[in-house]
N, C-alpha and C positions, 0 to 999 in steps of 0.2 A: 363615329359621332362627329358632326361638324361644329367647329367653333363660331363664336358669334363674328369673329373676323372674316371668316370664309364665307357666311351667309351675307354679311354686310358687303364684301366685295363682289359676290355674286350679284346682288342687287344692284349695285353701281354698274355691272357688266351689262345686266338687263337694260338700265337706262341708256347706256352707250349704245346697245343695239336698237333701241327705240329710236334714238337720235339718228343713228345710222339710215335706218328705214325712212324717216322722215326726211332726211338730207336726199337720198335718192330719189324719193317720190317728188319732192319739190323741184329737183333738178330736172328730171324727166318731163314733169308737166310744164315747167317752165320753157324747156326746149320745144316740146310740141306745140305748145301755146303761141310761142314765137313764130315758129315756122308755119302753122296752120292758120291762126288768126291774126298774126303779125302783131301781137299784143302780149309782150313779156310780162312776167308777174313782177310788179315793183317791190323791191327789197330781197329778192332771192339771194344776192350776193351777201347781203347783211345777214339773213338767216343762215345760210350755209355756212358762212365764218363762224356763228355762234354754236351752230350745231357741231362742227369739227371740233372746236374747243372741249365740247361735252364728250364727244366720241373718244378723243385723246386720254383727257385726263381723268374720265371716270372708267376707261378702260385699262390704264396703266396698271393700277393696282392689281388687277386679275392676272396680268403678265407676270409680275413679280410674284405673285402668291402661288401660281402653278409652275414656277420656275421655267417659263416660257421664252425667256430671252435667248436671243441667238448666241450660240457658243461655238466656239472653234476648238476642237480637240486636238490639238498639235502634239501635245506631249503625253495624252492619256495612256497610249500604249507603251509608253516607256517607263511610268512609274506605277506604283502599286494602289490598290484601292483606297487605302487610308490617305496617302498624299493626294489622291484625286479629290477625296471627301474634303480634305484640308484646303484645298484651292478653291473649292465650290463655296466654302465658308468664307474664305478670304474675299472672293468675289462678291458675296452678299454684303460683307462689311463694306467693301469700297462702293457698291451700289447705294448703300445707305448714306454714307457720307457724301457722295456726289448729289444725289437727290436731296438732302438735307442742305447743303450748300445751294444748289439750285432754287430750293424753296425759300431760303433765307434772302435771296436776291430778288425775289417776285414781288415783295411788298412794296418797295419804292415806287416801282412803274405802275403797279397797280393803284396806289393812292395818288399818283400824279394824274392819272385818268378821271379819278373822283374829283380831285382837287380843281382840275382844268376844265371839267365838265365835257370830256370829250364823248362824241357821239358818232354813230354810224352815219355814213353818207346819204343813204336812201330812206331809212326809216327813222332816223333820228334817236337811235336805241341807244342808251348809255354804255359806253365801252367797257365800264368797270363791271357791269354784269357778266361781261365775258370773261373777267379775272376771277370770278367766284369759283367756277369749277376747277380752275388752276390751284387756287389757294386752298380748296378743300381736297382735291383729288391727290395732291402730292402727299399731304400728311397720312392720308389712308395708305398711299403706296409705302410710305416709310413704317407704318404699323405692320403692313403684310410683310415687308422685308425682315423685320424683327422676327416675326413668326417663322419665316424661312430659315434664318440664321438658327433659331432655336432647333428647328427640325435638323438643320444640317450638323449643328454641334452634336446632337443626339446619335445621329447616324455615325459621325466621325468617332465618338466614344465607343459606339457598338462595334464597330469595325476593330477597334483596338483591343477588344476584350479576347482572351485566349479561348478557343473553342471548348465547349462543354461546360462553360460557366453561363449562369443566368443573369 
């Protein structure tokens, strides 16, 4: 049975994939049009920049939820399963702390772009709009990490039980 968090994270990942497809299509179309008709699509850079923000910050929660981060198992073969589970749990806690700190420092620059009315160079699109996926995607990643920490804690406790007990 899937949790509401898993369903929501998958939905954001689907939006991220759609943004990636749109970015690729836009870039290829712009390059072809520039080379064939010598008429590039105006605003391609602005749109690619906005789509990239969507791709990254709507995709990050899924990476954390499926524990798809890059890991290096330097000491895994030297320690037991329970210690490995504990280290994974600590890694989740540290990831949560880092992302929470990162998110807390995103508000000031985002509000600056709103206050100063920053816009993109070609389309004049408000830059603040690009901050919305950042400000929304990071807390979703934090919720996903909390679920992962819960799974890791349950796994760590299960490994510590003597065999034969339920």
